[in-house]
SELO-86093 format. One record per atom (N, C-alpha, C): x negated, y negated, z. Coordinates in steps of 0.1 Angstrom, whole numbers, padded with zeros to 4 digits, always signed. Layout:
<rs>
XYZ...
</rs>
This chain:
<rs>
-0142+0050-0077-0139+0041-0088-0150+0042-0098-0147+0043-0111-0157+0045-0121-0166+0032-0123-0159+0021-0124-0167+0008-0126-0158-0003-0122-0164-0015-0120-0157-0027-0117-0154-0035-0129-0142-0039-0131-0138-0047-0143-0136-0061-0138-0141-0071-0145-0140-0085-0141-0126-0090-0144-0120-0096-0134-0107-0102-0137-0109-0117-0141-0102-0120-0153-0102-0133-0158-0091-0141-0152-0094-0153-0148-0084-0162-0141-0082-0175-0148-0090-0178-0158-0089-0191-0166-0089-0188-0181-0083-0197-0188-0082-0196-0203-0096-0195-0209-0098-0186-0219-0111-0184-0225-0109-0180-0240-0118-0184-0248-0118-0180-0262-0124-0167-0265-0118-0159-0273-0123-0145-0276-0137-0146-0283-0138-0155-0292-0150-0156-0301-0158-0169-0299-0171-0168-0303-0179-0180-0303-0178-0186-0317-0185-0197-0320-0184-0204-0332-0188-0196-0344-0196-0185-0342-0200-0176-0354-0191-0164-0356-0180-0163-0347-0171-0152-0348-0176-0140-0341-0186-0141-0333-0190-0130-0324-0183-0130-0311-0183-0119-0304-0176-0118-0291-0182-0128-0281-0173-0136-0275-0178-0145-0264-0179-0136-0251-0191-0135-0246-0193-0126-0234-0184-0130-0222-0180-0143-0221-0172-0148-0210-0158-0143-0211-0154-0137-0223-0141-0132-0224-0139-0118-0220-0150-0111-0218-0149-0096-0214-0143-0095-0200-0132-0088-0199-0126-0086-0186-0111-0083-0189-0103-0085-0178-0089-0083-0179-0082-0094-0171-0069-0097-0175-0062-0107-0169-0047-0102-0167-0040-0108-0157-0026-0105-0155-0017-0114-0163-0023-0124-0170-0015-0133-0178-0023-0134-0191-0016-0138-0202-0023-0139-0215-0032-0152-0216-0044-0150-0210-0053-0162-0209-0064-0162-0220-0064-0152-0229-0074-0151-0239-0068-0156-0253-0075-0166-0258-0072-0172-0271-0079-0164-0282-0072-0157-0291-0078-0148-0301-0082-0156-0313-0093-0164-0312-0097-0172-0323-0107-0165-0332-0101-0154-0338-0110-0146-0348-0114-0155-0360-0126-0153-0364-0131-0160-0376-0142-0151-0382-0145-0154-0395-0156-0147-0402-0152-0132-0403-0162-0123-0403-0160-0109-0403-0150-0104-0413-0153-0109-0426-0143-0106-0437-0141-0091-0438-0129-0087-0440-0124-0073-0442-0124-0065-0429-0130-0070-0418-0130-0062-0406-0120-0067-0395-0114-0078-0396-0105-0083-0386-0092-0076-0387-0086-0072-0375-0074-0065-0375-0065-0073-0365-0052-0075-0369-0043-0082-0361-0029-0075-0362-0022-0074-0350-0009-0069-0351+0000-0074-0339+0013-0075-0341+0023-0077-0331+0033-0065-0333+0034-0057-0323+0042-0045-0325+0052-0044-0313+0065-0044-0316+0075-0043-0306+0081-0029-0306+0083-0023-0294+0090-0011-0292+0101-0013-0281+0113-0010-0285+0124-0013-0276+0132+0000-0273+0132+0004-0260+0139+0016-0256+0153+0012-0251+0163+0016-0259+0177+0013-0256+0183+0026-0249+0196+0025-0247+0203+0036-0241+0205+0047-0251+0208+0043-0264+0211+0053-0274+0199+0055-0284+0192+0044-0286+0181+0045-0297+0169+0038-0292+0158+0042-0299+0145+0035-0298+0143+0028-0311+0139+0015-0310+0137+0007-0322+0124+0001-0322+0117+0000-0333+0103-0005-0333+0101-0014-0346+0094-0025-0344+0091-0034-0356+0077-0039-0354+0069-0037-0364+0054-0041-0364+0050-0049-0376+0043-0060-0373+0036-0068-0383+0022-0066-0381+0014-0061-0391+0000-0060-0389-0007-0065-0402-0019-0071-0399-0027-0076-0410-0041-0071-0409-0046-0064-0419-0059-0057-0419-0070-0065-0425-0067-0078-0429-0077-0087-0435-0076-0085-0451-0073-0074-0456-0071-0072-0470-0058-0067-0474-0049-0065-0464-0035-0061-0467-0027-0063-0455-0014-0066-0457-0004-0066-0446+0004-0053-0446+0005-0047-0435+0013-0035-0433+0024-0037-0423+0037-0036-0427+0048-0038-0417+0056-0026-0417+0060-0022-0405+0067-0009-0403+0079-0012-0394+0091-0006-0398+0103-0007-0389+0108+0008-0388+0111+0012-0376+0117+0026-0375+0126+0026-0363+0135+0036-0364+0144+0039-0352+0146+0054-0350+0149+0057-0338+0152+0071-0334+0164+0071-0326+0174+0079-0330+0186+0082-0322+0183+0094-0313+0182+0092-0300+0178+0103-0291+0186+0115-0292+0199+0113-0292+0208+0125-0292+0209+0133-0305+0211+0126-0316+0212+0132-0329+0198+0135-0335+0188+0128-0330+0174+0128-0336+0174+0124-0350+0184+0115-0354+0183+0108-0367+0171+0099-0366+0162+0100-0375+0150+0091-0375+0148+0086-0389+0144+0073-0390+0140+0068-0403+0129+0057-0401+0120+0056-0411+0109+0047-0410+0107+0040-0424+0106+0027-0424+0104+0020-0436+0091+0012-0435+0082+0014-0445+0069+0007-0445+0068-0002-0457+0063-0014-0455+0060-0023-0466+0045-0027-0466+0038-0025-0477+0024-0028-0477+0022-0038-0489+0016-0049-0485+0013-0060-0495-0001-0065-0494-0008-0065-0505-0022-0070-0505-0023-0085-0503-0032-0089-0494-0036-0103-0492-0023-0113-0492-0013-0108-0486+0000-0116-0487-0002-0129-0479+0005-0140-0484+0006-0152-0476+0019-0153-0468+0027-0143-0470+0040-0144-0463+0040-0138-0450+0029-0140-0442+0028-0135-0429+0021-0145-0420+0025-0145-0407+0019-0154-0397+0017-0146-0385+0004-0144-0381+0001-0137-0368-0008-0147-0361-0003-0154-0351-0011-0164-0344-0021-0159-0334-0028-0169-0328-0039-0165-0318-0034-0161-0305-0021-0165-0302-0016-0163-0288-0003-0154-0289-0001-0145-0279+0009-0135-0280+0023-0140-0281+0026-0151-0275+0040-0156-0276+0043-0167-0286+0033-0170-0294+0035-0180-0305+0043-0174-0316+0050-0182-0324+0059-0177-0334+0051-0168-0344+0057-0157-0349+0051-0149-0359+0062-0144-0369+0058-0141-0381+0068-0136-0391+0061-0129-0402+0069-0121-0409+0066-0114-0422+0079-0115-0430+0077-0120-0443+0088-0121-0452+0085-0115-0465+0094-0106-0469+0094-0101-0483+0108-0099-0488+0109-0094-0500+0122-0092-0506+0130-0081-0499+0122-0071-0494+0129-0059-0488+0128-0058-0473+0120-0067-0467+0119-0067-0452+0115-0080-0447+0122-0084-0436+0118-0097-0428+0118-0093-0414+0107-0098-0407+0105-0096-0393+0101-0110-0388+0108-0115-0377+0104-0128-0372+0107-0128-0357+0097-0135-0350+0099-0136-0336+0096-0151-0332+0104-0156-0324+0103-0170-0319+0105-0170-0304+0095-0176-0296+0096-0176-0282+0101-0190-0277+0111-0190-0269+0115-0203-0263+0123-0200-0250+0121-0208-0240+0128-0207-0227+0127-0193-0221+0115-0188-0220+0112-0175-0214+0118-0163-0221+0121-0164-0234+0126-0153-0241+0121-0153-0255+0119-0141-0261+0116-0139-0275+0128-0135-0282+0131-0143-0293+0142-0140-0302+0136-0132-0314+0139-0120-0315+0134-0111-0325+0145-0107-0335+0143-0111-0348+0152-0107-0358+0145-0099-0369+0152-0088-0373+0147-0079-0383+0158-0077-0394+0154-0077-0406+0163-0073-0417+0155-0064-0427+0161-0053-0430+0155-0044-0439+0165-0038-0449+0163-0039-0462+0171-0034-0472+0168-0019-0474+0178-0012-0479+0176+0002-0482+0168+0010-0471+0174+0008-0459+0169+0015-0447+0177+0028-0445+0171+0039-0450+0178+0052-0450+0191+0051-0457+0191+0044-0469+0202+0042-0478+0212+0031-0473+0209+0024-0462+0218+0014-0458+0209+0001-0454+0216-0010-0451+0209-0022-0447+0208-0022-0432+0196-0026-0427+0194-0027-0412+0193-0042-0409+0200-0045-0397+0199-0059-0392+0197-0057-0377+0187-0064-0371+0185-0064-0357+0184-0079-0352+0192-0082-0342+0192-0095-0335+0190-0092-0320+0178-0095-0315+0175-0091-0301+0169-0103-0293+0173-0104-0281+0167-0114-0272+0160-0107-0261+0147-0109-0260+0138-0102-0251+0133-0112-0240+0138-0109-0228+0135-0119-0217+0121-0116-0211+0114-0127-0208+0101-0126-0202+0102-0132-0188+0105-0125-0177+0107-0130-0164+0094-0138-0160+0096-0150-0154+0084-0158-0151+0074-0152-0142+0079-0143-0132+0070-0138-0123+0064-0124-0127+0066-0120-0140+0061-0107-0144+0046-0109-0149+0038-0098-0145+0024-0097-0151+0025-0091-0164+0014-0093-0172+0011-0085-0184-0003-0080-0183-0006-0070-0192-0020-0064-0192-0027-0070-0204-0038-0077-0201-0046-0084-0211-0061-0080-0210-0066-0073-0219-0080-0067-0218-0088-0070-0230-0100-0075-0228-0110-0076-0239-0120-0064-0238-0120-0056-0248-0128-0043-0249-0140-0046-0258-0152-0045-0253-0164-0048-0261-0171-0035-0265-0172-0032-0278-0181-0022-0283-0195-0028-0284-0196-0040-0289-0208-0048-0290-0204-0062-0294-0213-0071-0296-0210-0085-0299-0203-0086-0313-0204-0076-0321-0199-0077-0335-0185-0069-0336-0183-0060-0327-0170-0052-0328-0164-0052-0314-0151-0056-0314-0144-0058-0301-0129-0059-0303-0122-0058-0292-0107-0059-0294-0101-0066-0282-0092-0075-0284-0083-0080-0274-0070-0073-0275-0066-0066-0264-0053-0060-0264-0044-0066-0253-0032-0069-0257-0022-0075-0247-0010-0066-0247-0006-0061-0235+0006-0053-0234+0016-0060-0224+0027-0063-0230+0038-0070-0222+0049-0060-0220+0051-0055-0207+0058-0043-0204+0072-0047-0198+0081-0038-0199+0094-0037-0191+0102-0050-0192+0102-0055-0204+0110-0068-0207+0124-0065-0210+0134-0070-0202+0148-0067-0205+0153-0072-0218+0162-0064-0225+0166-0067-0238+0181-0068-0239+0186-0078-0246+0200-0078-0250+0201-0080-0265+0212-0076-0271+0214-0078-0286+0218-0065-0292+0215-0064-0305+0221-0052-0313+0212-0049-0324+0212-0036-0328+0207-0031-0341+0218-0025-0349+0220-0030-0361+0231-0025-0369+0225-0018-0382+0229-0006-0384+0224+0002-0395+0237+0006-0403+0239+0000-0414+0252+0003-0421+0264-0001-0413+0272+0008-0410+0284+0005-0402+0282+0008-0387+0271+0014-0384+0268+0017-0370+0261+0006-0363+0266+0003-0351+0262-0009-0343+0257-0004-0329+0244-0005-0326+0239-0001-0313+0236-0013-0305+0241-0014-0293+0240-0025-0284+0230-0022-0273+0223-0033-0268+0213-0032-0258+0218-0039-0245+0217-0032-0234+0221-0038-0221+0208-0040-0213+0206-0052-0208+0193-0055-0201+0191-0047-0188+0201-0041-0183+0199-0033-0171+0192-0020-0174+0193-0015-0186+0186-0002-0189+0179-0002-0203+0177-0014-0209+0170-0015-0222+0158-0024-0220+0146-0019-0224+0134-0025-0221+0125-0025-0233+0118-0037-0235+0109-0038-0246+0094-0038-0242+0086-0034-0251+0071-0034-0249+0065-0042-0261+0057-0052-0258+0050-0059-0269+0035-0054-0269+0031-0049-0280+0016-0045-0281+0010-0056-0291+0002-0064-0285-0005-0075-0292-0019-0072-0293-0024-0071-0306-0038-0067-0308-0045-0077-0318-0057-0081-0314-0065-0089-0322-0080-0085-0320-0087-0081-0331-0101-0077-0329-0108-0075-0342-0121-0071-0340-0130-0068-0351-0133-0053-0349-0128-0044-0357-0129-0030-0355-0140-0023-0363-0146-0012-0358-0155-0004-0366-0146+0002-0377-0153+0007-0387-0147+0013-0399-0137+0024-0395-0141+0032-0385-0133+0044-0382-0130+0044-0367-0118+0049-0363-0115+0049-0349-0105+0060-0346-0105+0064-0334-0096+0074-0329-0091+0070-0315-0077+0069-0314-0072+0063-0301-0060+0072-0296-0059+0072-0283-0047+0077-0276-0040+0066-0269-0027+0066-0269-0020+0056-0262-0007+0062-0256-0005+0059-0243+0007+0064-0236+0014+0052-0230+0027+0052-0231+0034+0041-0225+0049+0044-0222+0054+0037-0212+0068+0038-0209+0073+0026-0202+0085+0022-0203+0091+0011-0196+0106+0015-0193+0109+0019-0181+0122+0024-0177+0126+0020-0163+0139+0021-0160+0143+0020-0147+0144+0034-0140+0139+0035-0128+0139+0048-0121+0140+0046-0106+0149+0052-0100+0151+0052-0086+0151+0038-0080+0158+0029-0087+0159+0015-0082+0147+0006-0086+0137+0011-0093+0126+0003-0097+0125+0003-0112+0119-0008-0117+0116-0009-0132+0101-0006-0133+0098+0005-0139+0084+0010-0140+0079+0009-0154+0067+0003-0156+0060+0003-0168+0047+0010-0167+0043+0017-0177+0030+0025-0177+0023+0023-0190+0010+0020-0189+0002+0019-0201-0012+0025-0199-0014+0035-0207-0027+0043-0206-0033+0045-0220-0046+0043-0221-0053+0044-0233-0065+0053-0232-0069+0060-0242-0080+0069-0242-0088+0069-0255-0100+0074-0254-0110+0076-0264-0116+0063-0269-0108+0053-0274-0114+0042-0280-0121+0032-0270-0117+0033-0257-0123+0024-0247-0135+0031-0240-0136+0044-0242-0146+0052-0235-0160+0045-0236-0167+0043-0225-0181+0038-0226-0182+0023-0227-0171+0016-0228-0172+0001-0229-0172-0006-0216-0169+0001-0205-0168-0005-0192-0154-0012-0190-0145-0011-0199-0132-0016-0198-0122-0005-0201-0110-0006-0195-0099+0003-0198-0086-0006-0201-0077+0000-0208-0063-0006-0209-0053+0001-0201-0058+0006-0189-0049+0014-0180-0043+0006-0169-0030+0007-0167-0024+0000-0156-0009+0005-0155-0003+0002-0144+0011+0005-0142+0018-0007-0136+0031-0009-0138+0038-0020-0134+0051-0015-0126+0053-0022-0115+0066-0019-0107+0073-0033-0105+0085-0034-0111+0092-0046-0110+0084-0058-0115+0076-0056-0125+0068-0067-0132+0054-0069-0126+0051-0063-0115+0038-0065-0108+0028-0054-0112+0016-0058-0117+0007-0048-0123-0003-0043-0112-0006-0030-0113-0017-0024-0106-0027-0019-0117-0039-0025-0117-0049-0022-0127-0056-0009-0123-0058+0000-0133-0065+0013-0131-0079+0011-0138-0089+0011-0130-0103+0008-0136-0110+0020-0141-0104+0032-0140-0110+0044-0144-0105+0049-0158-0114+0055-0165-0110+0061-0178-0100+0072-0175-0091+0074-0185-0081+0084-0184-0083+0094-0196-0081+0107-0193-0083+0117-0203-0070+0123-0207-0069+0126-0220-0057+0131-0226-0060+0145-0231-0052+0155-0227-0054+0169-0231-0041+0173-0239-0043+0178-0251-0032+0181-0259-0036+0191-0270-0027+0197-0277-0029+0207-0287-0028+0200-0301-0040+0199-0308-0039+0192-0321-0033+0201-0332-0031+0214-0328-0024+0223-0338-0009+0222-0336-0005+0217-0324+0009+0216-0321+0011+0205-0311+0013+0193-0316+0014+0181-0308+0026+0181-0299+0036+0189-0302+0049+0189-0294+0047+0198-0282+0036+0204-0280+0034+0211-0267+0031+0200-0256+0033+0203-0243+0031+0193-0233+0017+0187-0233+0016+0175-0230+0003+0168-0229+0000+0166-0214-0013+0167-0210-0017+0164-0197-0026+0151-0197-0023+0142-0188-0031+0130-0187-0036+0128-0172-0049+0126-0171-0054+0124-0157-0066+0115-0157-0069+0109-0146-0081+0101-0144-0093+0109-0145-0104+0103-0149-0116+0111-0152-0123+0117-0139-0124+0109-0129-0131+0114-0117-0122+0116-0105-0112+0107-0103-0103+0108-0091-0090+0115-0094-0081+0115-0085-0068+0121-0087-0058+0109-0087-0062+0098-0091-0053+0086-0091-0042+0087-0102-0044+0094-0113-0035+0096-0123-0033+0110-0126-0021+0115-0125-0018+0129-0128-0004+0130-0134-0003+0131-0147+0009+0131-0154+0010+0142-0164+0022+0146-0167+0026+0156-0177+0036+0149-0186+0034+0150-0200+0043+0144-0209+0049+0156-0217+0062+0157-0218+0069+0167-0225+0077+0161-0236+0072+0164-0249+0078+0157-0260+0091+0164-0265+0100+0156-0271+0112+0162-0277+0113+0158-0292+0104+0149-0297+0104+0145-0311+0091+0140-0315+0086+0144-0327+0073+0139-0332+0075+0131-0344+0069+0119-0344+0068+0110-0356+0054+0112-0362+0054+0115-0375+0041+0116-0382+0041+0105-0392+0030+0097-0392+0029+0087-0402+0015+0088-0408+0014+0090-0421+0001+0092-0427+0000+0084-0440-0012+0077-0441-0014+0069-0453-0028+0073-0458-0030+0075-0471-0043+0078-0477-0045+0069-0490-0048+0057-0488-0051+0048-0499-0066+0047-0501-0070+0039-0511-0085+0039-0513-0092+0032-0502-0087+0022-0496-0094+0014-0486-0089+0019-0472-0077+0024-0471-0071+0026-0458-0067+0041-0457-0071+0047-0446-0066+0061-0443-0062+0061-0429-0050+0066-0426-0045+0067-0412-0037+0079-0410-0036+0083-0398-0028+0094-0394-0023+0093-0380-0010+0091-0378-0005+0089-0365+0004+0100-0361+0002+0106-0350+0011+0116-0344+0016+0109-0331+0029+0104-0332+0035+0097-0320+0047+0106-0315+0046+0109-0302+0056+0118-0296+0065+0110-0287+0078+0113-0287+0087+0107-0277+0092+0118-0268+0092+0115-0255+0096+0125-0245+0096+0119-0231+0092+0128-0221+0094+0124-0207+0081+0126-0199+0078+0116-0191+0067+0117-0182+0071+0122-0168+0063+0130-0162+0065+0134-0148+0051+0135-0141+0051+0132-0128+0038+0132-0121+0037+0120-0112+0025+0114-0111+0024+0103-0103+0012+0094-0107+0012+0082-0103+0000+0073-0103-0002+0067-0089-0014+0063-0086-0017+0059-0073-0019+0044-0072-0013+0038-0062-0016+0024-0059-0030+0022-0053-0035+0010-0052-0048+0007-0047-0050+0011-0032-0039+0011-0025-0039+0015-0011-0038+0030-0009-0038+0037-0019-0037+0052-0018-0024+0058-0019-0013+0050-0018+0001+0056-0019+0004+0060-0033+0012+0070-0035+0016+0075-0048+0029+0068-0053+0030+0065-0066+0042+0061-0072+0047+0074-0080+0058+0079-0076+0063+0091-0083+0069+0088-0096+0066+0095-0106+0071+0094-0120+0080+0106-0123+0093+0103-0125+0102+0114-0127+0110+0112-0140+0108+0120-0150+0116+0120-0162+0117+0106-0168+0106+0100-0169+0106+0086-0175+0104+0088-0190+0114+0083-0198+0114+0083-0212+0103+0073-0217+0094+0079-0227+0084+0070-0232+0078+0077-0244+0066+0072-0248+0059+0077-0260+0045+0079-0257+0038+0088-0266+0024+0091-0265+0019+0093-0279+0007+0090-0282+0002+0092-0295-0013+0094-0297-0016+0100-0308-0030+0100-0313-0030+0093-0326-0039+0083-0327-0039+0074-0339-0054+0074-0345-0055+0080-0357-0068+0080-0364-0067+0069-0375-0077+0061-0376-0077+0051-0387-0091+0050-0393-0091+0049-0406-0103+0045-0413-0099+0033-0422-0103+0021-0417-0097+0009-0422-0107-0002-0422
</rs>
């Protein structure tokens, strides 16, 4: 094992009164115990709630993010079979029409003339509604109910670069989804037996430049619901990882760094993912579609290569047994940001 990560078992505030990292918050938890009380650090705070929903026919994603000087909201969908893809981004400076709270399941929203994203959590379910005008020439409407089973774990990690730059990341995996996404006259329905949502909840104070890898999946396979979350590059050297896997909602934390090997000249070639020292993680990812998102504004520069495809290989439980991963639909990405 590379290092020992402290498990948090009681509620804790992310920041102290001056907006610096609270050392008592460094660690990981199986429940969302960290209150993201960001303050100060003008222009450096980053907040986002990002939903990704894997359905039977389509993948659907809705993100609200606030960079301290601008709000960036993104909605996209991918039809697996036809590979019809469309993405709509709305950027607004210093908008007041956004709410991103301190806790993952508290209400959040973004409202503008061309796009509305809203989530409200009640009775162990998130009600996510999205409306977007002129979405690939048509109007998009999504009404989704995302269930949070009471006995499910989530991955909650505070990653410290130093007292001034740090990130709280919360990943809520394998959440069953019902509802629909309607684009024009096409109506895509979600069945909770084989439709699963992932919530990526982020709150932190970031360095000006960053490079990140992220791999994830939430699917039913061989009678089990499997969730996988692996991160690379951005956590290296911090003593913490965002690496874990879930089986029927129960998390196994991976305390070791994970390495991503891929071709930056051709991102659609297979990716290899493995643990740094041990053989606890051995995965291959075979993409079938690449999403490229690039922005180059005066203050913000970003480039995302996100691939959709299938995972094969295995991850290992703490007792040494292997969990076989076979043709699990998911995504993997490289994300560069100067923000």
